C-alpha positions as CSV (number, residue, x, y, z in Angstrom):
1,M,55.4,118.2,87.6
2,S,59.1,118.0,88.5
3,R,61.7,119.2,86.0
4,K,64.0,116.6,84.5
5,K,67.6,117.0,85.4
6,K,70.0,117.6,82.6
7,P,72.4,114.7,82.0
8,L,75.9,115.4,83.3
9,P,78.4,115.9,80.5
10,I,81.2,113.7,79.3
11,I,84.6,115.5,78.9
12,E,86.6,113.9,76.1
13,N,90.3,113.7,75.4
14,V,91.7,115.9,78.2
15,T,95.2,115.8,79.8
16,I,95.4,115.7,83.6
17,E,97.4,118.8,84.6
18,S,98.4,118.6,88.3
19,V,97.9,117.0,91.7
20,A,95.3,118.5,94.0
21,A,94.4,118.0,97.7
22,E,92.6,114.9,99.0
23,G,94.3,112.6,96.6
24,K,92.7,114.0,93.5
25,S,94.1,115.5,90.3
26,I,93.0,118.6,88.3
27,V,92.2,119.4,84.7
28,R,90.6,122.6,83.5
29,W,87.6,122.5,81.2
30,N,85.4,125.4,80.0
31,D,86.8,127.7,82.7
32,M,86.0,125.1,85.4
33,V,88.3,123.2,87.6
34,V,87.6,119.4,87.4
35,F,88.7,117.2,90.2
36,V,89.5,113.6,89.2
37,P,90.5,110.7,91.5
38,F,93.1,108.0,90.7
39,C,94.9,110.0,88.0
40,V,98.4,111.5,87.6
41,P,99.6,114.5,85.6
42,G,100.0,113.5,81.9
43,D,97.2,111.0,81.8
44,V,95.0,111.6,78.7
45,V,91.4,110.6,79.5
46,D,87.7,110.8,78.9
47,L,85.8,111.8,82.0
48,Q,82.2,111.4,83.2
49,V,81.1,114.3,85.3
50,R,79.4,113.0,88.5
51,K,78.9,116.3,90.4
52,K,78.7,119.8,88.9
53,K,78.8,123.1,90.9
54,H,79.1,126.7,89.8
55,S,82.9,126.9,89.5
56,Y,84.1,123.3,89.7
57,C,82.9,119.7,89.1
58,E,84.0,116.2,90.1
59,A,84.4,113.5,87.5
60,E,85.7,110.0,87.1
61,V,87.7,108.3,84.3
62,I,85.7,106.3,81.8
63,R,88.5,105.8,79.3
64,F,92.3,106.2,79.1
65,H,93.7,107.4,75.8
66,K,97.2,107.4,77.1
67,K,98.7,106.7,80.5
68,S,101.3,109.2,81.8
69,D,105.0,108.3,81.8
70,V,104.9,109.5,85.4
71,R,102.4,106.8,86.5
72,T,103.6,103.7,88.4
73,E,101.8,100.4,88.9
74,P,99.9,100.3,92.2
75,R,101.0,97.4,94.4
76,C,97.6,96.7,96.0
77,E,94.9,94.6,94.3
78,H,92.3,96.8,96.1
79,F,93.6,100.1,94.7
80,G,90.8,102.3,93.5
81,L,88.2,100.5,95.6
82,C,89.0,100.8,99.3
83,G,90.1,104.4,98.9
84,G,92.8,104.2,101.6
85,C,95.9,104.7,99.4
86,K,94.7,107.1,96.7
87,W,98.3,107.9,95.5
88,Q,99.7,104.4,94.9
89,Q,99.8,105.2,91.2
90,L,102.0,108.2,91.8
91,P,105.7,107.6,92.4
92,Y,106.8,108.3,95.9
93,E,109.1,111.2,94.9
94,E,106.1,112.9,93.2
95,Q,103.9,112.3,96.3
96,L,106.5,114.2,98.4
97,K,106.6,117.1,96.0
98,A,102.8,117.3,96.0
99,K,102.6,117.2,99.8
100,Q,105.2,120.0,100.2
101,E,103.4,122.1,97.6
102,Q,100.1,121.4,99.4
103,V,101.5,122.6,102.7
104,L,102.9,125.8,101.2
105,Q,99.7,126.6,99.2
106,Q,97.5,126.3,102.3
107,L,99.8,128.3,104.5
108,R,99.9,131.1,101.8
109,R,96.3,130.9,100.6
110,I,94.7,130.6,104.1
111,G,97.3,132.0,106.4
112,H,98.3,135.2,104.5
113,V,101.4,135.5,106.8
114,E,105.0,136.1,105.9
115,L,106.7,132.7,105.5
116,P,110.4,131.7,105.5
117,E,111.8,129.2,103.0
118,C,110.3,125.8,103.7
119,H,112.6,122.9,104.7
120,P,112.4,119.9,102.3
121,I,109.8,117.4,103.4
122,M,111.0,114.5,105.4
123,G,110.0,111.3,103.5
124,S,109.3,108.0,105.1
125,E,112.0,105.3,104.8
126,K,109.2,102.7,104.7
127,Q,106.5,103.3,102.0
128,F,104.8,100.0,102.8
129,E,104.2,98.1,106.1
130,Y,104.8,101.4,108.0
131,R,101.6,101.4,110.1
132,N,101.5,100.1,113.7
133,K,97.7,100.2,113.9
134,I,94.9,99.3,111.6
135,E,91.1,98.7,112.0
136,F,88.8,96.5,110.0
137,G,85.0,96.5,110.0
138,C,82.7,93.5,109.8
139,S,79.4,93.5,107.9
140,D,76.8,91.2,106.5
141,K,76.6,93.5,103.5
142,R,79.5,92.9,101.2
143,W,80.4,95.7,98.8
144,L,79.9,94.6,95.2
145,T,82.0,96.4,92.5
146,P,80.2,97.8,89.4
147,E,81.8,95.0,87.4
148,Q,80.4,92.3,89.8
149,I,76.9,93.9,89.6
150,S,76.9,94.2,85.8
151,S,78.1,90.7,85.4
152,G,75.4,89.3,87.7
153,T,78.0,87.8,90.1
154,T,76.4,86.4,93.2
155,F,77.9,85.3,96.5
156,E,76.4,82.7,98.8
157,D,78.1,84.4,101.7
158,M,77.7,88.2,101.7
159,N,79.6,88.6,104.9
160,A,82.8,90.7,104.6
161,I,85.7,91.8,106.8
162,G,87.7,94.8,105.5
163,F,87.2,98.6,105.0
164,H,84.1,100.7,104.8
165,I,83.3,102.1,101.4
166,T,82.9,105.9,101.1
167,G,79.3,106.8,100.5
168,A,78.0,103.4,101.6
169,F,78.4,103.4,105.4
170,D,76.9,100.0,106.0
171,K,78.9,98.1,103.4
172,I,82.4,96.6,103.7
173,L,84.9,95.9,100.9
174,P,86.4,92.5,101.8
175,I,90.2,92.8,102.0
176,Q,92.6,90.0,101.1
177,K,95.9,91.8,101.6
178,C,96.7,95.3,102.9
179,H,100.3,96.4,102.4
180,L,100.3,99.1,105.0
181,M,101.1,96.8,108.0
182,D,103.2,93.8,108.7
183,N,101.8,90.8,106.8
184,L,100.8,89.1,110.1
185,C,98.0,91.6,110.2
186,N,96.6,90.0,107.0
187,D,97.1,86.5,108.4
188,I,95.1,87.4,111.5
189,R,92.2,89.0,109.6
190,N,92.0,86.3,107.0
191,A,92.1,83.6,109.7
192,I,89.1,85.2,111.4
193,A,87.2,85.4,108.1
194,N,87.8,81.7,107.4
195,Y,86.9,80.7,111.0
196,A,83.7,82.8,110.9
197,R,82.7,81.2,107.6
198,E,83.3,77.7,108.9
199,Q,81.5,78.4,112.2
200,H,78.7,80.4,110.6
201,L,79.4,83.4,112.9
202,T,77.1,86.4,112.2
203,H,78.6,89.7,111.0
204,Y,77.3,93.1,112.1
205,N,74.4,94.7,110.3
206,L,74.9,98.4,110.8
207,R,71.3,99.4,110.0
208,E,69.7,96.8,112.2
209,Q,72.5,96.9,114.8
210,H,73.1,93.3,115.6
211,G,75.6,90.6,114.7
212,L,78.5,89.0,116.7
213,L,81.5,90.2,114.7
214,R,81.6,94.0,114.7
215,D,85.0,95.5,114.5
216,M,88.7,94.6,115.1
217,M,91.8,96.6,115.9
218,I,95.3,95.3,115.3
219,R,98.4,97.0,116.7
220,N,102.1,96.1,116.8
221,S,105.2,97.8,118.1
222,N,108.9,98.2,117.6
223,T,109.4,95.9,120.6
224,G,107.9,93.0,118.6
225,E,104.6,92.9,120.6
226,W,101.2,92.5,119.0
227,M,97.8,93.6,120.3
228,F,94.4,92.4,119.0
229,L,91.1,93.7,120.1
230,M,87.7,92.4,118.9
231,Q,84.5,94.2,119.2
232,F,81.5,92.0,119.5
233,G,77.9,93.0,119.0
234,P,74.5,91.7,120.3
235,K,72.4,89.0,118.8
236,V,69.5,91.5,118.5
237,H,69.3,95.2,118.5
238,V,69.7,96.6,122.1
239,A,67.4,99.6,122.4
240,P,69.2,102.8,123.6
241,A,66.7,103.0,126.5
242,E,68.1,99.9,128.0
243,G,71.3,101.7,128.7
244,Y,74.7,100.5,129.8
245,A,73.3,98.5,132.7
246,E,71.7,96.1,130.3
247,A,74.8,96.1,128.1
248,E,77.0,95.1,131.1
249,K,74.7,92.1,131.8
250,M,75.4,90.9,128.2
251,E,72.2,89.0,128.0
252,H,72.1,89.6,124.3
253,F,75.8,88.5,123.8
254,D,76.8,85.1,122.3
255,K,79.8,84.9,124.7
256,N,80.5,81.2,124.0
257,S,81.0,81.8,120.3
258,A,83.1,84.9,121.0
259,M,85.4,83.2,123.4
260,A,85.8,80.2,121.0
261,L,87.0,82.6,118.4
262,L,89.5,84.2,120.7
263,E,90.8,80.8,121.8
264,H,91.2,79.9,118.1
265,L,93.3,83.1,117.6
266,S,95.3,82.4,120.7
267,F,96.3,79.0,119.4
268,L,97.1,80.2,115.8
269,F,98.9,83.3,116.7
270,P,101.1,83.1,119.8
271,Q,102.7,86.4,118.6
272,I,99.7,88.2,120.1
273,T,100.8,89.4,123.5
274,S,97.7,91.4,124.3
275,L,94.4,89.6,123.2
276,L,91.4,91.8,124.2
277,W,87.7,92.1,123.6
278,V,84.8,94.5,124.0
279,Y,81.1,94.0,124.0
280,N,79.6,96.9,122.2
281,P,75.8,97.2,121.9
282,K,75.9,101.0,121.1
283,C,75.0,102.7,117.8
284,N,78.7,103.5,117.0
285,D,82.0,101.7,117.0
286,T,83.8,103.8,119.6
287,F,84.7,101.9,122.7
288,G,86.3,104.7,124.8
289,D,83.5,104.5,127.3
290,L,83.3,100.7,127.4
291,N,85.1,98.1,129.5
292,V,88.0,96.3,127.7
293,H,88.4,92.7,128.8
294,I,91.7,90.7,128.7
295,Y,91.4,87.3,127.2
296,K,95.2,86.6,127.2
297,G,98.3,88.5,128.1
298,E,98.6,92.1,129.0
299,D,96.3,95.1,128.5
300,H,99.1,97.0,126.7
301,I,102.1,96.9,124.5
302,F,105.3,99.1,124.6
303,E,106.9,101.4,122.0
304,I,110.5,102.5,122.3
305,M,111.7,106.0,121.3
306,E,115.4,106.7,122.0
307,D,115.8,105.6,125.6
308,L,112.1,106.0,126.5
309,R,109.5,103.3,126.8
310,F,105.8,104.3,126.1
311,K,102.9,102.2,127.3
312,V,100.3,101.9,124.6
313,G,96.8,100.6,125.6
314,P,93.8,99.9,123.4
315,K,92.4,103.4,124.0
316,S,95.8,105.1,123.7
317,F,96.7,107.5,120.8
318,Y,100.1,106.9,119.4
319,Q,101.3,108.0,116.0
320,T,100.6,105.2,113.5
321,N,104.0,105.5,111.8
322,T,106.5,104.7,114.6
323,D,109.6,105.5,112.7
324,Q,108.3,108.8,111.4
325,A,106.9,109.7,114.8
326,Y,110.4,109.8,116.1
327,H,111.5,112.2,113.3
328,L,108.4,114.4,113.9
329,Y,109.0,114.7,117.6
330,S,112.7,115.3,117.0
331,V,111.8,118.2,114.8
332,A,109.5,119.6,117.5
333,R,112.2,119.2,120.1
334,E,114.8,120.9,117.9
335,F,112.5,123.8,117.1
336,A,111.8,124.3,120.8
337,Q,115.5,125.0,121.4
338,L,115.3,124.0,125.1
339,T,118.2,124.7,127.4
340,G,116.9,123.0,130.6
341,N,115.5,126.1,132.2
342,E,112.2,126.4,130.4
343,V,108.6,125.8,131.5
344,V,107.0,124.0,128.6
345,Y,103.3,123.6,127.9
346,D,102.4,120.5,125.8
347,L,98.9,121.1,124.5
348,Y,96.8,118.2,123.3
349,T,99.5,115.9,124.8
350,G,97.7,112.6,124.2
351,T,99.6,110.0,126.1
352,G,102.3,112.4,126.9
353,T,104.7,111.3,124.1
354,I,106.0,114.7,123.2
355,A,105.9,115.9,126.9
356,N,108.1,113.0,128.0
357,F,110.3,113.2,124.9
358,V,111.3,116.8,125.7
359,A,111.2,116.6,129.5
360,K,115.0,116.0,130.0
361,K,115.7,119.3,128.3
362,A,113.1,121.3,130.2
363,Q,112.7,122.6,133.8
364,K,109.0,121.5,133.8
365,V,106.5,120.2,131.3
366,I,102.8,120.7,131.7
367,G,100.6,118.4,129.5
368,I,96.9,118.9,128.8
369,E,94.6,116.5,127.0
370,Y,90.9,116.0,126.7
371,V,90.8,112.2,127.2
372,P,91.3,111.1,130.9
373,E,92.5,107.6,130.0
374,A,95.3,109.2,127.8
375,I,96.4,111.4,130.7
376,E,96.6,108.4,133.0
377,D,98.8,106.7,130.4
378,A,100.9,109.9,130.2
379,K,101.5,109.8,134.0
380,V,102.4,106.1,133.8
381,N,104.9,106.8,130.9
382,S,106.6,109.4,133.1
383,V,106.9,106.9,136.0
384,I,108.1,104.1,133.7
385,N,110.9,106.4,132.4
386,G,111.8,107.9,135.8
387,I,110.7,111.4,134.7
388,T,109.7,113.6,137.6
389,N,109.3,117.1,136.0
390,T,106.0,116.5,134.2
391,E,102.4,117.3,135.3
392,F,99.3,116.2,133.3
393,F,95.8,117.5,133.4
394,A,92.6,116.2,131.7
395,G,89.8,118.3,130.3
396,D,88.6,120.4,127.4
397,M,91.6,122.6,126.4
398,K,89.6,125.8,126.3
399,D,88.3,125.1,129.9
400,I,91.7,124.0,131.3
401,L,94.1,126.4,129.7
402,T,93.1,129.7,131.3
403,E,94.8,132.7,132.8
404,E,94.1,131.3,136.3
405,F,95.7,127.9,135.3
406,I,98.8,129.7,134.1
407,S,99.1,131.8,137.2
408,V,99.1,128.6,139.3
409,H,101.3,126.4,137.2
410,G,103.7,129.0,135.8
411,K,104.1,131.1,132.7
412,P,105.2,129.0,129.7
413,D,108.5,129.9,128.0
414,T,107.7,127.5,125.2
415,I,104.4,126.1,124.0
416,I,104.2,122.9,121.9
417,T,100.8,122.3,120.5
418,D,99.6,119.3,118.5
419,P,95.8,119.8,118.1
420,P,93.3,117.6,116.3
421,R,92.4,118.2,112.6
422,A,90.0,121.0,113.6
423,G,92.9,123.1,115.0
424,M,92.8,125.3,118.1
425,H,89.7,126.9,119.6
426,Q,89.8,130.8,119.5
427,D,89.8,130.9,123.3
428,V,92.9,128.7,123.3
429,V,94.6,131.0,120.9
430,N,93.7,134.0,123.0
431,V,95.2,132.5,126.1
432,I,98.4,131.6,124.3
433,L,98.7,135.2,123.1
434,G,98.1,136.4,126.6
435,A,100.7,134.0,128.0
436,K,103.4,135.5,125.7
437,P,105.7,132.4,125.4
438,K,108.9,133.1,123.6
439,R,108.4,130.3,121.2
440,I,105.4,128.2,119.9
441,V,106.0,124.9,118.1
442,Y,102.9,124.0,116.2
443,V,102.6,120.4,115.0
444,S,99.6,119.8,112.7
445,C,98.0,117.0,110.8
446,N,95.9,119.6,108.9
447,P,97.9,122.4,107.3
448,A,94.6,124.2,106.4
449,T,93.5,124.7,110.0
450,Q,97.1,125.3,111.0
451,A,97.2,128.2,108.5
452,R,94.1,129.7,110.0
453,D,95.6,129.6,113.4
454,L,98.9,131.1,112.2
455,Q,96.9,134.0,110.9
456,L,95.4,134.5,114.4
457,L,98.8,134.3,116.0
458,D,100.4,136.6,113.5
459,V,99.5,139.6,115.6
460,D,102.4,138.8,117.9
461,Y,104.3,136.0,116.3
462,K,106.2,135.4,113.1
463,V,106.8,132.1,111.4
464,V,110.6,131.3,111.3
465,A,110.7,127.7,110.3
466,I,108.5,125.2,108.4
467,Q,109.1,121.4,108.3
468,P,106.7,119.0,106.6
469,V,106.9,115.4,107.6
470,D,105.3,112.6,105.6
471,M,103.7,110.1,108.0
472,F,101.4,108.4,105.5
473,P,102.9,107.4,102.2
474,H,100.4,106.8,99.3
475,T,97.8,109.1,101.0
476,P,97.4,112.9,100.6
477,H,97.8,113.4,104.4
478,V,100.8,115.2,105.7
479,E,102.1,116.5,109.0
480,N,103.7,119.9,109.3
481,V,105.7,121.5,112.1
482,V,106.0,125.3,112.3
483,L,108.1,127.4,114.7
484,L,106.9,130.8,115.7
485,E,108.8,133.4,117.7
486,R,107.5,136.5,119.3
487,K,108.0,139.6,117.1
488,D,109.3,141.7,120.1
489,S,111.8,139.2,121.3
């Protein structure tokens, strides 16, 4: 006979103390740290514990006794549901303070290295409509809020276009207005939702893996161009054993309905200069290995940074906050202190944005990136801008960056590294230490893994500058740039 679980406690009349990582706040109760979402310091609340561990628990607010004077009114009607902007209730100045403190705490707690004074975080001039890319999912399973469920609200149409809900991978919260991108993004998404409703277009069922409307990506640029890509799914589930040959034949694809939708978009939104589509019968939404088809216009848009033009395709990585990307890369270039005589290695170069951005101040720049398509874009971006002192290589970083590679292509004077959230592989760190560059500029979207890598590099390098940059207002995410110099230099 199974033992009954004890009911989780209610914590009454406590005051939220401080901001924590991942967009949560902290209160201490009975020698335990309690993490609470959607609160700010000074809120007086009752909490329902949802998860209890040995030294901490997670809880949610069930009652406000007093709302903090620090709190501000969230702009978005979806705040607290979609989970994308967990700090909209926190004034932007307080967000910046919390992010700077988050960077320093993680560098100290995880890195355990000597640190200089940190430069003040660089805030974003735009706190809304700052994104140049956003993705929406389509589902035939609309997310119902607890209020809708308890009230017995029913919907004739359970289709939804919006954001996936945490903890419910197959459900979508329908979005009416997202404030993170230019409002044309909302117009496009809502027009598709209206058209799909009128034409009875099927939405994707993630469990059964079929439905016409699957996913959409919208991009814009500081040149005024817009890209829209629609992922379409099959009428019925396409078994994995059928493989890509079957997928390419598209016998399970309602192409007539798909093309009618794209024609409708083309008519309504002449601003779209790159109208694209993908047929995706796979189990996941990634389309890096699939053919992208052009319905109208070009297969790319352009971003401008200083006097450089960067070609951005549907599979390209480009920082999603264009204005802040310029500040981020300017910091990296400044930290590199290039004189024109250096060999620079740009690790995890993506589409070569940083490599091309610093090339005019270097003798030669070597860019390495895992994604072959991104490397091809990097080469094109060099050609477009008349840059002739760059070389780009595709492959796994730990396999490409070896002692043999360095002996062939030259010892780096400066290394700029901008790895994914997981940070750098131990083998990569070892090769960097063996190459003995004078300076390392480490750009990171995850200060925790950055701190871990700084500890590994500490054997030969010291941190001489720290510059946090806020790329994502109203979220807990922060970029951080660290300059390291050799201890024996």
